[in-house]
C-alpha positions in Angstrom: 90.2 105.0 75.6 90.0 101.8 77.7 90.3 102.1 81.4 93.5 101.9 83.5 95.2 98.5 83.4 97.4 97.4 86.3 99.6 94.4 85.4 102.7 92.7 86.5 105.5 90.8 84.7 106.8 87.6 86.4 108.3 84.2 85.7 111.5 82.4 86.2 115.0 83.8 86.8 116.5 85.6 83.7 113.4 85.0 81.6 113.6 88.6 80.3 110.9 90.4 82.3 112.7 93.8 82.6 114.0 93.6 79.1 110.5 93.0 77.7 108.9 96.0 79.4 112.0 98.2 78.6 111.8 97.3 74.9 108.1 97.9 74.8 108.6 101.4 76.3 111.4 102.1 73.9 109.7 100.9 70.7 106.4 102.6 71.6 108.4 105.9 72.0 107.1 106.3 75.6 110.5 107.6 76.9 111.8 111.1 77.3 114.8 112.1 75.3 117.1 112.2 78.4 115.9 108.7 79.3 116.8 107.3 75.9 120.2 109.0 76.1 120.8 107.6 79.6 119.8 104.1 78.4 122.2 104.3 75.5 125.1 105.4 77.7 124.3 102.8 80.5 124.1 100.0 77.9 127.8 100.5 77.0 128.6 99.0 80.4 125.5 96.7 80.6 125.3 92.9 80.3 124.9 92.8 76.5 128.4 93.6 75.3 127.6 97.2 74.4 124.2 96.4 72.7 121.1 98.1 73.9 120.2 96.7 77.4 116.5 97.5 77.8 116.4 96.0 81.3 118.2 99.0 82.6 115.1 101.0 82.3 113.5 98.9 85.1 116.4 97.6 87.1 117.5 100.6 89.1 119.3 99.1 92.1 123.1 98.8 91.9 122.9 95.1 92.9 120.4 94.5 90.1 122.6 96.1 87.5 125.7 94.3 88.7 124.0 90.8 88.8 121.7 91.3 85.9 118.6 90.3 87.9 115.5 92.0 89.4 115.4 92.2 93.2 112.8 94.7 94.1 109.5 95.5 92.4 109.8 98.3 89.9 106.7 100.2 89.1 106.2 102.2 85.8 103.3 104.4 84.6 102.9 104.9 80.9 100.1 105.9 78.5 99.5 105.0 74.8 96.7 106.4 72.6 94.4 103.6 73.6 95.1 103.0 77.3 96.9 104.0 80.5 99.0 101.4 82.3 100.8 100.7 85.6 103.2 97.9 85.4 105.0 96.2 88.2 108.2 94.4 87.1 108.7 91.7 89.7 111.8 89.5 90.6 112.1 85.9 89.4 114.4 84.5 92.1 112.7 82.2 94.6 114.4 84.2 97.4 112.4 87.3 96.4 109.0 85.5 96.0 107.7 87.8 98.7 108.3 90.9 96.5 106.6 89.2 93.6 103.5 88.5 95.7 103.4 92.1 96.7 103.3 93.1 93.0 100.6 90.5 92.3 98.4 91.8 95.0 97.6 95.0 93.1 97.3 93.7 89.5 94.4 92.9 87.2 96.5 91.0 84.7 99.8 89.2 84.6 102.4 88.7 81.9 104.3 85.5 82.7 107.5 85.0 80.7 108.6 81.6 79.7 112.1 81.0 78.3 111.7 79.2 74.9 115.0 77.5 75.4 114.1 76.1 78.8 110.3 75.7 78.8 108.1 75.8 82.0 110.2 76.0 85.1 109.3 75.5 88.8 109.3 79.2 89.4 107.0 79.8 86.4 104.5 77.4 88.0 104.9 79.0 91.4 104.3 82.5 90.1 101.3 81.3 88.1 99.8 79.8 91.2 100.5 82.9 93.3 98.8 85.1 90.7 95.8 82.8 90.7 95.8 82.9 94.5 95.8 86.7 94.4 92.7 86.7 92.3 94.3 87.7 88.9 91.9 86.4 86.2 93.8 87.5 83.0 97.0 85.8 82.0 99.4 86.4 79.1 102.2 83.9 78.7 104.9 85.5 76.7 107.2 82.7 75.3 110.4 84.7 75.2 113.8 84.3 73.6 112.3 82.8 70.4 115.5 84.0 68.6 117.5 81.5 70.6 115.4 78.6 69.2 115.5 80.1 65.7 111.9 81.1 65.9 110.8 77.5 65.8 107.1 76.9 65.6 107.6 73.4 66.8 109.4 74.6 70.0 106.6 77.2 70.5 103.8 74.6 70.1 105.5 72.3 72.6 105.6 75.1 75.3 102.1 76.2 74.4 100.8 72.7 75.1 102.5 72.8 78.6 100.9 76.2 79.3 97.4 75.0 78.4 97.9 72.1 80.7 98.9 74.5 83.5 95.9 76.7 82.7 93.6 73.7 83.1 95.2 72.8 86.5 94.8 76.3 87.8 91.3 76.7 86.3 92.3 79.8 84.3 89.7 81.1 81.9 91.4 84.1 80.2 94.7 83.0 78.8 96.8 84.3 75.8 100.0 82.8 74.6 102.3 85.0 72.5 105.8 84.1 71.1 108.2 87.1 71.5 111.8 88.1 71.7 112.4 90.8 74.3 115.9 91.7 73.1 115.0 91.8 69.3 111.5 93.2 69.7 109.6 90.5 67.9 105.8 90.6 68.6 106.1 93.2 71.3 104.8 96.3 69.6 105.1 95.2 66.0 104.2 91.9 64.3 107.4 89.8 63.8 108.5 88.9 60.2 110.5 86.0 61.7 107.3 84.2 62.8 104.8 84.4 60.0 103.1 81.3 61.4 101.8 83.4 64.4 98.5 85.1 63.5 97.6 86.6 66.8 98.0 90.1 68.3 101.3 91.6 69.5 101.8 92.0 73.3 101.1 95.7 73.4 98.0 95.3 71.2 96.7 92.6 73.6 97.3 94.8 76.6 95.6 97.7 75.0 92.4 95.8 74.1 91.9 93.3 76.9 88.6 94.0 78.8 89.2 93.4 82.5 85.9 95.0 83.6 83.8 92.2 82.1 81.6 90.5 84.7 83.1 92.4 87.7 79.9 94.2 88.8 79.0 93.3 92.3 75.6 93.7 94.0 75.2 95.4 97.4 77.1 98.1 99.2 80.2 97.5 101.3 82.2 100.1 103.2 84.9 99.0 105.6 85.3 101.8 108.2 88.9 103.1 108.3 88.4 106.0 110.6 85.8 107.7 112.7 85.8 111.5 112.1 84.6 113.7 115.0 85.7 117.3 114.2 83.1 118.7 116.7 80.3 117.6 119.0 77.7 117.9 116.3 79.2 115.7 113.6 80.3 112.0 113.6 81.3 110.5 110.3 82.6 107.2 109.2 85.4 107.2 106.6 86.6 104.6 104.2 86.7 103.5 100.6 83.6 102.0 99.0 84.5 98.4 98.3 81.4 97.5 96.3 78.1 98.9 95.1 76.7 102.3 95.8 74.8 104.2 98.5 72.4 107.1 98.5 71.3 109.6 101.2 68.3 108.2 103.2 69.0 104.6 102.4 69.3 102.2 105.4 72.6 100.4 106.1 73.6 97.7 108.5 76.6 97.9 110.8 78.6 94.7 111.1 79.4 92.8 113.3 76.8 94.4 115.7 73.9 94.1 113.2 72.5 97.6 114.1 70.7 99.5 111.4 70.5 103.2 110.6 69.7 105.5 107.7 72.4 107.6 105.9 72.1 111.3 106.7 74.8 112.7 104.5 77.7 111.6 102.2 80.9 113.6 101.8 83.5 113.0 99.0 86.3 115.2 100.2 84.6 118.3 101.5 81.8 118.1 98.9 78.3 116.9 99.8 77.0 114.3 97.3 73.7 112.5 97.0 75.3 109.2 96.0 78.7 107.4 96.4 79.9 104.4 94.5 82.7 101.8 94.3 86.2 103.2 94.5 85.3 106.5 96.1 86.8 107.6 99.4 83.8 108.9 101.4 82.6 110.1 104.8 79.2 108.9 105.8 77.1 110.2 108.7 74.1 108.4 110.1 70.7 109.7 111.3 71.1 108.2 114.7 74.0 107.3 117.1 75.3 103.8 116.4 78.4 102.2 117.9 80.9 102.2 115.0 84.7 102.0 115.1 87.6 101.2 112.8 87.2 97.6 111.5 83.4 97.7 111.4 81.8 97.3 108.0 78.7 99.2 106.7 76.6 97.2 104.3 73.4 97.3 102.3 71.8 94.4 100.5 74.8 92.2 101.1 75.5 89.0 103.1 78.9 88.9 104.7 80.4 86.3 107.0 80.6 87.3 110.7 82.5 84.7 112.7 85.9 83.9 114.3 87.0 81.0 112.1 87.5 80.4 108.4 89.5 78.2 105.9 92.0 80.0 103.8 94.6 79.5 101.1 97.9 81.2 102.0 101.4 81.8 100.7 104.0 81.4 103.5 106.7 84.0 103.1 108.7 83.9 106.3 112.2 82.4 106.7 111.1 80.5 109.8 108.7 77.6 109.3 105.0 77.9 110.0 103.8 75.5 112.7 100.2 74.7 113.6 99.0 76.7 116.6 101.3 79.7 115.9 99.9 83.2 116.7 99.9 86.3 114.5 98.2 89.6 114.0 95.7 89.2 111.2 95.0 92.2 108.9 91.8 91.9 106.9 90.2 95.0 105.4 90.6 97.7 108.0 90.6 95.3 110.9 93.7 94.1 112.7 93.2 91.4 115.4 95.2 88.5 117.0 94.7 85.2 115.2 96.0 81.7 115.2 96.7 79.2 112.5 94.8 76.2 114.0 95.4 73.6 111.4 97.4 73.1 108.2 95.0 71.0 106.2 97.4 70.4 103.3 100.1 72.0 101.2 100.0 72.2 97.4 102.7 70.6 95.3 103.9 73.4 93.0 104.7 70.9 90.2 101.5 68.9 90.1 98.9 70.8 92.2 98.6 67.6 94.4 97.4 68.1 97.9 100.0 66.8 100.4 99.7 66.3 104.1 101.7 68.8 106.2 102.2 69.8 109.8 104.4 72.8 109.0 105.2 75.0 106.1 108.5 76.3 104.7 109.2 79.5 102.9 107.3 80.0 99.6 105.0 77.1 100.1 101.3 77.4 99.4 98.8 75.6 101.7 95.2 75.5 102.8 94.8 76.3 106.6 92.1 76.8 109.2 92.5 80.2 111.0 90.9 81.4 114.2 90.6 85.1 115.0 90.6 86.5 118.5 87.2 88.2 118.1 84.4 88.5 115.6 85.6 89.3 112.2 83.6 90.6 109.2 84.8 89.0 105.9 83.8 87.5 102.6 85.0 84.7 100.5 87.7 85.9 98.1 85.6 84.8 95.1 82.8 87.1 96.2 84.8 90.2 97.3 88.6 90.7 96.9 88.9 93.5 99.5 87.2 91.6 102.4 88.4 88.2 101.2 92.1 88.7 101.4 94.4 89.2 104.4 98.0 89.1 105.7 99.5 87.5 108.8 102.0 89.7 110.7 104.6 88.3 113.1 103.8 89.7 116.5 107.5 89.9 117.5 109.3 91.2 114.3 106.2 93.0 112.8 107.1 91.4 109.4 104.5 90.1 107.0 104.8 86.4 107.3 102.0 85.3 105.0 99.3 86.5 102.6 96.1 84.6 101.9 92.6 84.5 100.7 89.4 83.3 102.4 88.0 80.1 100.9 85.0 79.6 103.2 83.7 80.1 106.7 84.0 77.3 109.2 80.4 76.4 110.1 81.3 75.4 113.6 82.3 79.0 114.4 78.8 80.2 113.4 76.9 77.5 115.3 78.7 78.0 118.6 77.4 80.9 120.8 78.9 81.8 124.2 76.5 80.9 126.9 76.1 83.6 129.5 76.1 82.3 133.1 74.1 83.7 136.0 76.9 82.8 138.4 79.8 84.9 137.2 83.5 84.8 137.8 83.1 87.8 140.2 80.4 86.1 142.2 82.6 83.0 142.6 85.7 85.0 143.5 83.8 87.0 146.1 82.4 83.9 147.7 85.9 82.6 148.1 87.2 85.9 149.3 90.0 86.1 146.8 90.8 87.5 143.4 91.8 84.7 141.0 95.1 85.0 139.2 97.5 82.6 137.4 101.1 82.3 138.6 103.0 81.2 135.4 106.3 79.6 136.4 108.7 79.2 133.5 112.3 78.0 133.3 114.5 75.1 132.3 114.0 71.6 133.5 115.5 71.3 137.0 115.3 75.0 137.6 113.0 74.5 140.6 109.7 75.5 139.1 107.7 72.6 140.5 109.2 72.9 144.0 108.5 76.6 144.1 104.9 76.2 142.8 104.2 73.4 145.3 105.5 75.4 148.3 103.6 78.5 147.2 100.4 76.4 147.0 100.9 75.0 150.4 101.4 78.5 151.9 98.3 79.8 150.1 96.2 76.8 151.3 97.3 77.4 154.9 96.1 81.0 154.5 92.7 79.7 153.4 93.1 80.3 149.7 91.5 78.1 147.0 94.1 76.9 144.5 95.0 74.5 141.7 98.5 73.5 140.6 99.0 72.4 137.0 102.4 70.7 136.6 103.9 69.9 133.2 104.5 66.2 133.7 101.2 65.6 135.4 99.2 67.3 132.6 101.0 65.4 129.9 99.8 62.1 131.6 96.2 63.1 131.0 94.9 66.1 129.1 97.9 66.4 126.8 98.8 62.7 126.6 98.4 62.9 122.8 101.1 65.6 122.4 104.8 65.1 121.8 107.7 67.5 122.1 107.9 68.8 118.5 107.6 72.6 118.3 104.0 72.4 117.1 103.1 70.1 120.0 104.7 72.4 122.5 102.7 75.3 121.1 99.4 73.3 121.5 100.5 72.1 125.0 100.8 75.7 126.3 97.6 76.8 124.5 95.6 74.1 126.2 97.1 74.9 129.6 96.3 78.6 129.2 92.7 77.8 128.4 92.4 75.5 131.4 94.0 78.1 133.7 91.5 80.7 132.4 88.5 78.4 133.1 89.9 77.7 136.6 90.3 81.5 137.2 86.7 81.9 136.1 85.8 79.3 138.8 87.5 81.7 141.3 90.6 79.7 141.8 94.2 80.9 142.1 96.1 78.8 139.5 99.8 77.9 139.6 101.3 76.5 136.4 104.8 74.9 136.2 105.8 74.4 132.6 109.1 75.0 130.8 107.1 76.9 128.1 110.3 77.7 126.2 108.9 80.0 123.4 108.2 83.6 124.1 105.4 83.7 121.6 103.5 80.9 123.5 103.8 82.7 126.8 102.5 85.9 125.2 99.6 83.9 123.9 99.0 82.4 127.3 99.0 85.9 128.8 96.5 87.0 126.2 94.2 84.0 126.8 94.3 84.4 130.6 94.2 88.2 130.6 96.9 90.7 131.3 95.4 91.6 134.7 95.3 88.0 135.8 98.7 86.8 134.6 101.9 86.9 136.7 104.9 85.5 134.9 107.7 84.2 137.2 110.9 83.3 135.4 112.9 80.8 137.4 116.3 81.7 135.9 118.5 79.0 137.4 121.6 78.6 135.1 121.8 75.5 132.9 124.9 74.2 134.7 123.0 74.1 138.0 120.0 72.5 136.3 122.2 69.7 134.9 123.9 69.2 138.3 120.4 68.7 139.9 119.3 66.3 137.2 118.3 63.2 139.2 116.5 61.7 136.2 119.5 61.9 134.0 117.5 63.7 131.3 120.2 66.2 130.4 122.8 63.5 129.9 120.5 61.5 127.7 119.8 64.7 125.7 123.6 65.3 125.2 124.0 61.7 124.1 121.3 62.2 121.5 118.8 59.9 123.1 116.2 62.6 123.8 115.5 64.9 120.8 114.0 68.4 121.2 115.2 68.7 124.8 115.1 72.4 126.0 118.4 73.9 126.7 120.4 71.2 124.8 118.9 70.5 121.4 115.9 72.9 121.5 116.2 76.6 122.5 114.7 78.4 125.5 113.7 82.0 125.0 114.1 83.7 128.3 111.4 86.3 129.3 112.3 89.9 128.9 109.6 91.5 131.0 108.6 88.9 133.6 106.9 90.2 136.7 109.5 88.3 138.8 112.9 86.6 138.2 114.0 84.0 140.7 117.4 82.2 140.7 117.1 79.2 143.0 120.9 78.7 142.8 121.3 82.0 144.7 118.1 82.1 146.7 116.8 79.4 149.0 113.4 77.9 148.6 112.1 79.9 151.7 113.6 83.2 150.3 112.0 82.6 146.9 108.6 81.8 148.4 108.7 85.0 150.5 109.5 87.1 147.4 106.6 85.7 145.5 104.1 86.0 148.4 105.3 89.6 148.9 104.6 90.3 145.2 101.0 89.0 145.7 100.6 91.2 148.7 101.9 94.3 147.0 100.3 93.8 143.6 97.6 96.5 143.6 94.1 95.1 143.3 95.1 91.5 143.2 94.1 90.5 146.7 95.2 86.9 145.9 96.1 86.4 149.5 92.7 87.4 150.7 91.5 90.0 153.2 93.4 90.6 156.3 96.5 88.5 155.3 
């Protein structure tokens, strides 16, 4: 018997994916008697006027049965005399592309259905590209509904030509094209008498005989550490699933990213001691000497992996909100989860033609190539070399939803050639010399709320007290450092990122930094807090109401915005996301400048360990 085959069915809307698998299970007699009886009864109220509706075997949700479509991924396990299978029946609607991508991520082979009466559709191309992106190497294109075109060889050949062109565009090497009728059963389990001109295998026979293990052997040993096991003081083991190769007791491994080496003392599979572990096994490995290993580290032998913070990746954007350059996420790769940023969208891919198009943002279901920067050293591989350490997801830090899935194309060399230079004069030395602990006071609020006036007055008071400060004001910075940035969302993201990096450098110099920026997006302020450091970041929300800000508007900016003369103006044509957990909230319409200043200075005095006001003040 051949090994287990995991495959998916996908394609355009109503191409017959569920019907195809249902008919295969029915004809191959892979259903229990009660399942057959339930199918016959359900078909009486199905969508085929009382005829057998094989799709009902896969479409279990009420909404799926009512609409006659697939919404969620339906998994089925079945076994024939020649092979065992797990099939994922995925939805065809563009709205549910996320669900289709989830199904594709587990599969070795894909069956893409093409409606013979319609030919290759945009969703057919999208699903084919996603399958190729997910590393699926084996493709079966089932040209379905041949009964609707009277089993025409001419119509089949026309679609086959389109499929071969698509296969060339996607660089697919293992492609089969089979004419079928999912409702009538032609060429599914038995050769069709209606298409004597087709001399190839049936769909089931192709699935039973395809060799997916050909050329998949990988040199070297890889074990991403999922958990450190410490049941008692005498044992410390590292648990995970072997991603590639094999390992024996006594062999030397390298721990990445640290590069430390140690020999394997013991290997456990479950509770059983074994001399060797190989790919696919869940193991616990203990080492002969103490080495610093934690979740996210990778144990390797005879294998070169990338260790850096930046790489180029192809990704599928799945979120309803658009992706903008500079946006921050949590990146999950292997067993590691760390903050990361999409630095640059190099280009998006035209689903129709494969053409590379310039893009500064991505919309739902678009595929693009991007540069990604991780918050710390990451151990990874190119996807072509290793699927497990070459694929990742991006998670929205606010909603915790999966926003994108992607694969690593290559490392960015500049990340490997840049090494942090350790200075002899440290931040602590500089701060002690100045007699203060550096912090960043981050003032945020609408235009006209009083941020700049407050920051300016605070700096004067700190200066009088002998403190060393620097005030970064939004307008001033945009006249120099950020002169090249506009006010589109992606420019605002980059504006705040740069300011946070500058504030951090000035804190490193020992200075107390005050920033006065609208900084309208909560995600950007969270990123600024992360860059500067939680212990050094004090967020002050100047919550002056919009009506009061407009009344104070001596430049007439709000009026111009309401007249449509200034696009993307915060509070009018662009949103402001108010902080939920700011260290201070100041309303300058209710509190005078003097009162507001005293509140802030008192916070600096009371903030334990800050000592921003210096000794004796």
